[in-house]
N, C-alpha and C positions, 0 to 999 in steps of 0.2 A: 504494500500500500504506500502511496506517496504521502510525504509530509503535508500538513495542512496548507502552509504557505505556498509551496510549489504547486500543489494541486489546484488551489484557487487561481494562481497565475495562468495555469494551462487552460482552465475553464474560461476565464475572462478573455484570454487570447482567442480561444475557439469561437466565442460569441461575436467577435469582431473580425474574424478571418474572412476576407472576401471570397476566397476559393471555397471554403466550407459553406459559407452562406449561399453561394451560387449552387453548390452541389445539392443543398437541402431546400432550395427555394420552392421546388415543385415535387420533391420526393421525400418520403413516400406520399403519394397523392391522397391517401386516406387519412393521413395525420392532420389534426386540426391545430398543431402547435406552430409557433413562429419558427422561421428557419434558424434563428440564433438558439432557441431552445433545443432544436434537433441537433445542432452542432455540439452543444454542451453534452447532451446525452451520449452522442457518438463518442466524444472524447472521454467521457467517464468509462465507457465500456473498454475503450482502447487502453487507458492508463491503468485502471483497476484490474483488468484481466479477471473478471469475476467468474466463479464457478456457478453461482446461482443469482439470477436477476429475477425480481418480482415486480409485477405491475398490477396495481389496483385500478381497474377501470379500462377495460379493453376497447369498448365502443366499436369502431370499425377496424381495429387492429392495425392502424397506420403506424402508431408509435411502437407497437409490438413488433412490426416488421423491421423498423429501424433498429431496435435493440437486438432482435434475432440476427439481423445481418451483421452487426458488430461481433456477436458471438461466433458466427460462422467464420468471419475474417480472422478472429483470434485463434480459431481452431480448438475452442474449448467452451464449456458452459452450457447452461440450460436456462430458459426463461419460463416462469410460471406466471400466467396472466389470468385475471378473473373478471367476470361480468355477470351478475345474476340475471340480467335481461338478454344475455347474448347466446342462449342455448341453441337457437335456430339460426341466428345471424353469423356468429363468429366461426364455427367449424367450417362452414362453406367458404368463407373468406380465406382462412388459413389453409384449407385444402387446395386452393388454387395456387399456392406458392410453390417454389421449387422444393425438391426433396430435401436438400440441406437445411433450408429454413424450417420446414415442417419438423425435421428430426430434432431440432433444439427447442421446440415450442410445445408447451403443455397448457392447454386451455382448460379453465375450470368455470362452470356455470354456477358460481356460488357467491353469496353476499360475503363481505369482507370478514365478518365474524366467523363464518363457517370455513372460509378460505384459510385464515390464519390458524384456526384450530386444526385443519387438515395438515398444514405445514408443520405445526408443532408435533402432532401425533406421529408424523412420518419422519421426525428428526431432521428436518430440512433447515440448515443454517444459511443465512442470506448474506450477500456481499453488496448488492446494489438494489435499492427499492425506489420505485416511482409511485407516489400516491396521487391518484387522480380520479378518486371515486366520488362519493357523496361529499359535497363541499360544506355541509353544515358543521359548525364547530365541534359538536359532540362526536360525529362520525369521523371527522378528520383527526381528532385527538386520539380516538380509539385506534385508528389505522396506524398512526405514528407510534403510539405506545407499544402496539403489538409488533410492529416492524422492528422497533428498537430492542424488544425482548429477544427476538430471534436472530438479530444481525451479528456478524462476527466482529471482533475488535478491529477498528479502523474502517469499517464499512461505511457506505454513504447512503443517506436517505434524501430523496428529492421530493419536496412538497410542491405540487403544481398549484397554480392560481393564487399566488401570493397577494394579488390585488383584491381578492375577496376576503371578507371578514373572517369567515370560518377557518380556512386553512392557515391564514397568517396568525391569527390569535391562538389557534391550537398549537402552532409551532412555538410561539412566545411562552405559552403555559408549560409546554413540555420542557423547554430549555431552562425555564426558571426552576423547575423541579429537578432537572438533571444537568447541573452546571458543568459537568465534565465533558459534555458534548460541545462541539465547536461548529459555529456557522462558517461556511466557506463564503465569506462576504461579510457585510455589515448591516444588512437590512434591519435586524432586530435591535442592534445598538443605535441605529439612526431613527428608530421609531419616535415620532413626535405626537404626544398625547393631544396636542392642540390641532392636529390634522389626522384624526383617526381613520379617515377614508382615503388616504393618499394612494392613488392608483399606480404610482411609479415605484413602489417598494418591491425590491427583489434582491436576492443575493448577488446576482450577476446581471449587469446592464443588458437591456434588450430581451431578457427572458421574463418568464412569470414564475420563477422558481425561488423557493427558500431551500438552500442546500445545507445539510447537516452531516458532519462526520462523527462517527462513534469514537470514544476514547480507545486507547490502545489496550486498556484493561477494564474490567468491570469496576465501576466506581461506586463505593458504598458511603453514603452520607447519612443524614438523620433519617431519611426515608419515611417509613420503612420500605424495604426492597424485598420483593417476592418473585419467584420464578414459577409459581403454580405448583400443583401436585405432580409428582413423578412416581410411576409404579416401581416398586422394589420387590426383591425376592426374599425378604425376611419379615417376620412378624414381631421382632424385637429390635429396638433401636437404642443404642447407648451413646451415640455421639455423631459428630460430623467433622469433616476435614475441610480446612481452608487451604487452597492452593495460592500462596502469596508470592507475587513477583518481588524483585528487589525494590525496596522502598524504605523510607524513614518516616514513621508516624507513631502516634501513641494515643490511646483513648480507651473507651469502654465499648465493647460490642455487645449489644443486647439482642436476644433472639427469642423467637417463638417457633417451636418445632411442633409439627402436627403429624401424627401417625393415624392413618385411616385404614380400617379393615372392612372388607365387603365379602359377604358370604350368602349362601342359599339363594343364588340368583339375584343378588343385591337386595334381598328383602331384609337381611341382617346387616346393619351398618353401625360401625363404631368409630368414635373419634377420641383420640388420646392426645393431650397437649403437655408440653414441657416448656416453661418460660424461665429464662435466666439471663445471666450476663457474665462476661469474662473480660478481664483487662488484658490489653495487648500493647506491648512495647516492642516495636519492630525496627531493626537496624540493618536488615539485609534480607536475602531470600530465606523463606522459612515456611515449609509445608507443614501446617500445624493441625493436629487432631485435638478436638475439644470434646470432652465428655459432657453429656447433658447433666444438669443439676438434678433432674428427675427423669431417669431412663424410662422408656415407654415399652409396653408389651400389649399386643392385641389378644383378646380372648377368643377371637374367631378362629375356628379350626375345621370348618367344613371342607370337603374335597375340592370345592371350587373357590376356596378362599383366595382373595387378592388383597394386596396391601400397597398403600401409597404414602409418600412422605412429602411434606411441604415445609419450607423454612422461610421465615421473615427475619430480616436483619436490619438493625438500626445502629449507626456508628455515632457516638458522642466523642468527637475528637477533643484532645487537650487543647487549650488556647494556643493558636498559631500552628497547630498540626493539620496536615492535609487529610482529605478523605482516605478511606481504606481502599486499596486496590486489590482486586482478586484476579487471578489468571483464569478462573473458570467458576462455574456454579458450584456451591458447596456440595460435597458428596457425603452420603450417609454411610455409617458403618454399623453392623449388627452388634448385639451384645456378645460378651464372652461365651455365653451359654451355647449360641448357635454357630459362632465362629465364621459367619458369612459376612460378605459385604455386598452392597448393591452394584448392579451393572449399569445403572442409569445415571 
């Protein structure tokens, strides 16, 4: 992944490049975006070399074709695109493309909630996301939060239609809560409360985008931060592991751990919680295992029993100390009695 400053410079140059603007002036013909926006998306695919691109809002698949073309030119990657109203329209459009373009494209006739749930259930990690679905604040914020939850460190999310209230203010709300994320540009910093409907706001001139880049590590602040429930292969949980990259910070990490059991065709459901905190003084790399203050065990023992684990984290940093960085989502480990660890 490119550094934030250098990547922004490349995107800004692409949006003003006369050759690129000419190339994308009338292609793809089904795309409704300005040529500068198309040039920026093309450049993102070229620079990031993504394995997985996600698009919310297929419509006539014009921008999908642009992104898929970039992946084919890279020789790697897949694009997942969704449109809940495109079940009859989109497959026919995509089916008329060349075989290489079709081979890298996966269309889903799902609303964004079901789409992101599908991606999460299938363990799909994202590198580049274009959000161009429902432009209401609540929907745009949901799409952004779910994309951020699934994106790899250093990945990029492009929020389209920054001139509209919903997408722009959803992005502002997200960054306020997730300050480790970086805008590739300065539209958020330039926001003028006295001009709340400024139509010219965008990260990159001549586009309609707010472009955000994920931090290089998971950043834990006051939060709380959760990654939802993950199914595990143990019925007892005694702690969790923090994969900590090199850093210097200190503070108190509070947690809420939840073990859920499901049995008898999900007619028997149990939830066990453990709440506690632990002090961390970190001066370098340290993969740390933390025992729960109250270990958890499920009573469910039916033949079809399943178990899930969810953890919420909140970091209260010492004065002047930075947020806590994690190299990955905390992993659960089973109690000494069963000797197992989870695979999720």
